[in-house]
C-alpha positions in Angstrom: -74.2 -89.9 147.2 -73.6 -86.1 146.4 -74.8 -83.6 143.9 -72.7 -82.0 141.2 -71.6 -79.1 143.3 -69.9 -81.4 145.7 -68.4 -84.0 143.3 -65.0 -82.3 143.2 -64.9 -82.2 147.0 -65.6 -85.9 147.5 -63.1 -86.9 144.7 -60.4 -84.8 146.2 -61.1 -86.1 149.7 -61.4 -89.7 148.8 -58.1 -89.7 146.7 -56.2 -86.7 147.8 -55.5 -85.8 144.2 -57.0 -83.2 141.9 -58.0 -84.3 138.4 -55.0 -84.3 136.0 -56.3 -81.3 133.8 -56.5 -78.9 136.9 -54.2 -76.0 137.0 -51.9 -75.2 140.0 -54.3 -72.2 140.7 -57.3 -74.5 140.6 -55.6 -77.0 142.9 -54.9 -74.3 145.3 -58.5 -73.3 145.3 -59.7 -76.8 145.6 -57.5 -77.3 148.7 -58.9 -74.4 150.5 -62.5 -75.1 149.3 -62.4 -78.7 150.9 -60.5 -77.5 154.1 -64.0 -77.6 156.3 -65.2 -80.8 154.6 -64.8 -84.4 155.9 -65.7 -87.6 154.0 -67.2 -90.1 156.4 -68.5 -93.5 155.3 -69.1 -91.7 151.6 -71.2 -89.2 153.2 -70.0 -85.4 152.8 -69.9 -83.3 156.0 -69.0 -79.8 156.4 -67.6 -78.4 159.8 -70.0 -75.8 161.1 -69.8 -73.5 164.2 -68.6 -74.9 167.5 -67.3 -78.0 165.5 -70.5 -79.5 164.5 -70.3 -81.7 161.6 -73.4 -80.9 159.0 -74.1 -83.6 156.5 -74.4 -82.0 152.9 -77.7 -83.2 151.4 -78.7 -84.0 147.8 -81.4 -81.6 146.2 -84.0 -84.3 146.4 -83.6 -84.9 150.0 -84.6 -81.0 150.9 -88.4 -81.2 150.6 -88.4 -84.3 153.1 -85.9 -82.5 155.5 -88.3 -79.4 155.5 -91.5 -81.5 156.2 -89.9 -83.4 158.8 -88.5 -80.5 160.5 -91.8 -78.5 160.3 -94.5 -81.3 160.7 -92.6 -84.2 162.2 -92.3 -85.4 165.8 -90.3 -82.3 166.9 -92.3 -80.1 164.9 -91.9 -76.2 164.5 -88.9 -73.9 163.6 -87.5 -72.9 167.1 -83.9 -72.3 165.7 -83.9 -70.8 162.2 -80.1 -70.4 162.2 -79.8 -74.2 162.9 -81.3 -75.2 159.5 -78.8 -74.5 156.9 -79.2 -75.3 153.2 -76.8 -74.6 150.4 -78.4 -74.2 147.0 -76.3 -73.3 144.2 
């Protein structure tokens, strides 16, 4: 499950083919765009610093993640740079 921003990434990674209406320039951009992404068990991950895989989350998951990160069992915000969100 991914949001619209990641749809092209998932389609390309699962089939290794760009949509037929895509131009050569768009295909090259898509290949560069997905270079740091991996599809594992139909979940999209981005390769982060030091080889860490970070799962791309759907917009409706963000509030739950923030609540758990701040009020959950681990609580607090000890490493601000470790929390990464991509909002388009």
